[in-house]
Structure formats: structure tokens, C-alpha cells
Backbone atoms as SQL, in Angstrom:
CREATE TABLE atoms (id INTEGER PRIMARY KEY, chain TEXT, resi INTEGER, resn TEXT, atom TEXT, x REAL, y REAL, z REAL);
INSERT INTO atoms VALUES
  (1, 'A', 1, 'MET', 'N', 3.626, -23.616, 52.334),
  (2, 'A', 1, 'MET', 'CA', 2.330, -23.152, 52.002),
  (3, 'A', 1, 'MET', 'C', 2.293, -22.490, 50.599),
  (4, 'A', 2, 'ALA', 'N', 3.394, -21.998, 50.157),
  (5, 'A', 2, 'ALA', 'CA', 3.468, -21.391, 48.818),
  (6, 'A', 2, 'ALA', 'C', 3.240, -22.404, 47.762),
  (7, 'A', 3, 'LYS', 'N', 3.679, -23.645, 47.936),
  (8, 'A', 3, 'LYS', 'CA', 3.471, -24.666, 46.899),
  (9, 'A', 3, 'LYS', 'C', 2.008, -24.941, 46.716),
  (10, 'A', 4, 'LYS', 'N', 1.264, -24.992, 47.826),
  (11, 'A', 4, 'LYS', 'CA', -0.183, -25.259, 47.695),
  (12, 'A', 4, 'LYS', 'C', -0.888, -24.124, 46.970),
  (13, 'A', 5, 'THR', 'N', -0.519, -22.909, 47.244),
  (14, 'A', 5, 'THR', 'CA', -1.142, -21.759, 46.571),
  (15, 'A', 5, 'THR', 'C', -0.867, -21.785, 45.074),
  (16, 'A', 6, 'VAL', 'N', 0.302, -22.036, 44.684),
  (17, 'A', 6, 'VAL', 'CA', 0.672, -22.093, 43.273),
  (18, 'A', 6, 'VAL', 'C', -0.049, -23.245, 42.589),
  (19, 'A', 7, 'ALA', 'N', -0.128, -24.394, 43.261),
  (20, 'A', 7, 'ALA', 'CA', -0.750, -25.571, 42.678),
  (21, 'A', 7, 'ALA', 'C', -2.250, -25.338, 42.456),
  (22, 'A', 8, 'THR', 'N', -2.906, -24.660, 43.388),
  (23, 'A', 8, 'THR', 'CA', -4.345, -24.414, 43.214),
  (24, 'A', 8, 'THR', 'C', -4.601, -23.391, 42.066),
  (25, 'A', 9, 'LEU', 'N', -3.669, -22.474, 41.890),
  (26, 'A', 9, 'LEU', 'CA', -3.857, -21.468, 40.798),
  (27, 'A', 9, 'LEU', 'C', -3.737, -22.156, 39.410),
  (28, 'A', 10, 'HIS', 'N', -2.847, -23.125, 39.300),
  (29, 'A', 10, 'HIS', 'CA', -2.700, -23.831, 38.009),
  (30, 'A', 10, 'HIS', 'C', -3.784, -24.822, 37.686),
  (31, 'A', 11, 'GLU', 'N', -4.446, -25.325, 38.740),
  (32, 'A', 11, 'GLU', 'CA', -5.518, -26.328, 38.470),
  (33, 'A', 11, 'GLU', 'C', -6.696, -25.700, 37.759),
  (34, 'A', 12, 'GLY', 'N', -7.077, -24.528, 38.086),
  (35, 'A', 12, 'GLY', 'CA', -8.288, -23.940, 37.510),
  (36, 'A', 12, 'GLY', 'C', -8.116, -23.499, 36.035),
  (37, 'A', 13, 'SER', 'N', -6.918, -23.156, 35.688),
  (38, 'A', 13, 'SER', 'CA', -6.673, -22.624, 34.316),
  (39, 'A', 13, 'SER', 'C', -6.147, -23.722, 33.412),
  (40, 'A', 14, 'LYS', 'N', -6.954, -24.055, 32.408),
  (41, 'A', 14, 'LYS', 'CA', -6.545, -25.072, 31.371),
  (42, 'A', 14, 'LYS', 'C', -6.289, -24.405, 30.060),
  (43, 'A', 15, 'GLU', 'N', -6.452, -23.081, 29.980),
  (44, 'A', 15, 'GLU', 'CA', -6.304, -22.370, 28.696),
  (45, 'A', 15, 'GLU', 'C', -4.867, -22.323, 28.255),
  (46, 'A', 16, 'GLY', 'N', -3.917, -22.278, 29.132),
  (47, 'A', 16, 'GLY', 'CA', -2.507, -22.208, 28.805),
  (48, 'A', 16, 'GLY', 'C', -2.067, -23.497, 28.096),
  (49, 'A', 17, 'ARG', 'N', -2.634, -24.582, 28.380),
  (50, 'A', 17, 'ARG', 'CA', -2.302, -25.856, 27.761),
  (51, 'A', 17, 'ARG', 'C', -2.960, -26.031, 26.407),
  (52, 'A', 18, 'ALA', 'N', -3.760, -25.115, 25.989),
  (53, 'A', 18, 'ALA', 'CA', -4.462, -25.274, 24.715),
  (54, 'A', 18, 'ALA', 'C', -3.576, -24.796, 23.570),
  (55, 'A', 19, 'TYR', 'N', -2.413, -24.199, 23.888),
  (56, 'A', 19, 'TYR', 'CA', -1.485, -23.689, 22.863),
  (57, 'A', 19, 'TYR', 'C', -0.181, -24.384, 22.899),
  (58, 'A', 20, 'THR', 'N', 0.484, -24.486, 21.750),
  (59, 'A', 20, 'THR', 'CA', 1.783, -25.074, 21.659),
  (60, 'A', 20, 'THR', 'C', 2.735, -24.134, 20.937),
  (61, 'A', 21, 'LYS', 'N', 3.965, -24.009, 21.433),
  (62, 'A', 21, 'LYS', 'CA', 4.983, -23.218, 20.724),
  (63, 'A', 21, 'LYS', 'C', 5.617, -24.078, 19.638),
  (64, 'A', 22, 'VAL', 'N', 5.516, -23.678, 18.400),
  (65, 'A', 22, 'VAL', 'CA', 6.090, -24.460, 17.301),
  (66, 'A', 22, 'VAL', 'C', 7.221, -23.647, 16.667),
  (67, 'A', 23, 'ILE', 'N', 8.221, -24.353, 16.250),
  (68, 'A', 23, 'ILE', 'CA', 9.393, -23.720, 15.653),
  (69, 'A', 23, 'ILE', 'C', 9.690, -24.454, 14.351),
  (70, 'A', 24, 'LYS', 'N', 9.762, -23.713, 13.240),
  (71, 'A', 24, 'LYS', 'CA', 10.041, -24.333, 11.945),
  (72, 'A', 24, 'LYS', 'C', 11.195, -23.600, 11.323),
  (73, 'A', 25, 'MET', 'N', 12.154, -24.370, 10.750),
  (74, 'A', 25, 'MET', 'CA', 13.312, -23.848, 10.096),
  (75, 'A', 25, 'MET', 'C', 12.979, -23.618, 8.624),
  (76, 'A', 26, 'VAL', 'N', 13.167, -22.368, 8.169),
  (77, 'A', 26, 'VAL', 'CA', 12.837, -21.940, 6.798),
  (78, 'A', 26, 'VAL', 'C', 14.051, -21.359, 6.146),
  (79, 'A', 27, 'LYS', 'N', 14.298, -21.698, 4.913),
  (80, 'A', 27, 'LYS', 'CA', 15.398, -21.124, 4.166),
  (81, 'A', 27, 'LYS', 'C', 15.029, -19.790, 3.578),
  (82, 'A', 28, 'SER', 'N', 15.815, -18.746, 3.806),
  (83, 'A', 28, 'SER', 'CA', 15.555, -17.429, 3.292),
  (84, 'A', 28, 'SER', 'C', 15.853, -17.372, 1.796),
  (85, 'A', 29, 'PRO', 'N', 14.907, -16.842, 1.027),
  (86, 'A', 29, 'PRO', 'CA', 15.128, -16.774, -0.423),
  (87, 'A', 29, 'PRO', 'C', 16.209, -15.743, -0.840),
  (88, 'A', 30, 'LYS', 'N', 16.411, -14.708, 0.026),
  (89, 'A', 30, 'LYS', 'CA', 17.411, -13.670, -0.318),
  (90, 'A', 30, 'LYS', 'C', 18.838, -14.125, -0.081),
  (91, 'A', 31, 'THR', 'N', 19.108, -14.619, 1.120),
  (92, 'A', 31, 'THR', 'CA', 20.489, -14.918, 1.514),
  (93, 'A', 31, 'THR', 'C', 20.777, -16.417, 1.444),
  (94, 'A', 32, 'GLY', 'N', 19.767, -17.234, 1.489),
  (95, 'A', 32, 'GLY', 'CA', 20.063, -18.674, 1.510),
  (96, 'A', 32, 'GLY', 'C', 20.294, -19.222, 2.893),
  (97, 'A', 33, 'ALA', 'N', 20.339, -18.361, 3.896),
  (98, 'A', 33, 'ALA', 'CA', 20.537, -18.775, 5.266),
  (99, 'A', 33, 'ALA', 'C', 19.220, -19.245, 5.878),
  (100, 'A', 34, 'TYR', 'N', 19.332, -20.052, 6.882),
  (101, 'A', 34, 'TYR', 'CA', 18.113, -20.583, 7.529),
  (102, 'A', 34, 'TYR', 'C', 17.661, -19.626, 8.626),
  (103, 'A', 35, 'ILE', 'N', 16.363, -19.407, 8.723),
  (104, 'A', 35, 'ILE', 'CA', 15.746, -18.600, 9.755),
  (105, 'A', 35, 'ILE', 'C', 14.738, -19.470, 10.490),
  (106, 'A', 36, 'PHE', 'N', 14.413, -19.093, 11.686),
  (107, 'A', 36, 'PHE', 'CA', 13.463, -19.863, 12.486),
  (108, 'A', 36, 'PHE', 'C', 12.138, -19.088, 12.600),
  (109, 'A', 37, 'ASP', 'N', 11.044, -19.819, 12.251),
  (110, 'A', 37, 'ASP', 'CA', 9.688, -19.246, 12.352),
  (111, 'A', 37, 'ASP', 'C', 9.077, -19.820, 13.634),
  (112, 'A', 38, 'GLU', 'N', 8.869, -18.957, 14.613),
  (113, 'A', 38, 'GLU', 'CA', 8.327, -19.370, 15.914),
  (114, 'A', 38, 'GLU', 'C', 6.921, -18.769, 16.097),
  (115, 'A', 39, 'LYS', 'N', 5.979, -19.583, 16.517),
  (116, 'A', 39, 'LYS', 'CA', 4.646, -19.101, 16.748),
  (117, 'A', 39, 'LYS', 'C', 4.020, -19.930, 17.871),
  (118, 'A', 40, 'MET', 'N', 3.049, -19.311, 18.513),
  (119, 'A', 40, 'MET', 'CA', 2.160, -20.005, 19.481),
  (120, 'A', 40, 'MET', 'C', 0.837, -20.295, 18.783),
  (121, 'A', 41, 'VAL', 'N', 0.566, -21.572, 18.552),
  (122, 'A', 41, 'VAL', 'CA', -0.669, -21.901, 17.825),
  (123, 'A', 41, 'VAL', 'C', -1.509, -22.837, 18.671),
  (124, 'A', 42, 'PRO', 'N', -2.825, -22.864, 18.450),
  (125, 'A', 42, 'PRO', 'CA', -3.655, -23.807, 19.143),
  (126, 'A', 42, 'PRO', 'C', -3.299, -25.274, 18.822),
  (127, 'A', 43, 'ASN', 'N', -3.516, -26.174, 19.766),
  (128, 'A', 43, 'ASN', 'CA', -3.104, -27.554, 19.585),
  (129, 'A', 43, 'ASN', 'C', -3.697, -28.167, 18.304),
  (130, 'A', 44, 'GLU', 'N', -4.861, -27.769, 17.898),
  (131, 'A', 44, 'GLU', 'CA', -5.523, -28.313, 16.729),
  (132, 'A', 44, 'GLU', 'C', -4.854, -27.902, 15.427),
  (133, 'A', 45, 'GLU', 'N', -4.122, -26.784, 15.418),
  (134, 'A', 45, 'GLU', 'CA', -3.555, -26.254, 14.222),
  (135, 'A', 45, 'GLU', 'C', -2.061, -26.542, 14.024),
  (136, 'A', 46, 'VAL', 'N', -1.475, -27.383, 14.864),
  (137, 'A', 46, 'VAL', 'CA', -0.054, -27.696, 14.794),
  (138, 'A', 46, 'VAL', 'C', 0.328, -28.372, 13.458),
  (139, 'A', 47, 'LYS', 'N', -0.415, -29.319, 13.030),
  (140, 'A', 47, 'LYS', 'CA', -0.137, -30.030, 11.793),
  (141, 'A', 47, 'LYS', 'C', -0.294, -29.088, 10.604),
  (142, 'A', 48, 'ASP', 'N', -1.258, -28.189, 10.628),
  (143, 'A', 48, 'ASP', 'CA', -1.471, -27.231, 9.536),
  (144, 'A', 48, 'ASP', 'C', -0.296, -26.276, 9.445),
  (145, 'A', 49, 'PHE', 'N', 0.306, -25.886, 10.594),
  (146, 'A', 49, 'PHE', 'CA', 1.443, -24.998, 10.586),
  (147, 'A', 49, 'PHE', 'C', 2.649, -25.632, 9.833),
  (148, 'A', 50, 'PHE', 'N', 2.865, -26.864, 10.089),
  (149, 'A', 50, 'PHE', 'CA', 3.983, -27.561, 9.414),
  (150, 'A', 50, 'PHE', 'C', 3.744, -27.920, 7.950),
  (151, 'A', 51, 'LYS', 'N', 2.488, -28.002, 7.539),
  (152, 'A', 51, 'LYS', 'CA', 2.194, -28.296, 6.142),
  (153, 'A', 51, 'LYS', 'C', 2.493, -27.125, 5.266),
  (154, 'A', 52, 'ASN', 'N', 2.331, -25.913, 5.706),
  (155, 'A', 52, 'ASN', 'CA', 2.545, -24.696, 4.881),
  (156, 'A', 52, 'ASN', 'C', 3.988, -24.353, 4.788);
């Protein structure tokens, strides 16, 4: 019965799927080492995140 309860809770909420976790590798100007820039962005803004 727990599976049915969890499944019905996820059906009603579509807002969680509207965002994507994006990770971009960026070179640090001070040390020259690579750092990771992680953000949660709306699906429409994913391409804009990687352009900058």
C-alpha cells in the first residue's frame, strides 16, 4: 500500500520536473584549477546557463 500512496503524491506535483540541475566546469583565474558551478535552473534557461 505504501507504493500506491507515494505514486499518487508524485502524480499531482509537476513543479519538481520544471527544474534541472546543471553542472559546469570553470577554470579559476587565481589558481588555474577547475571548479564546478552547480545550479538548479528552470528547463527553459539551461542553454543560457551554458552560454555564459
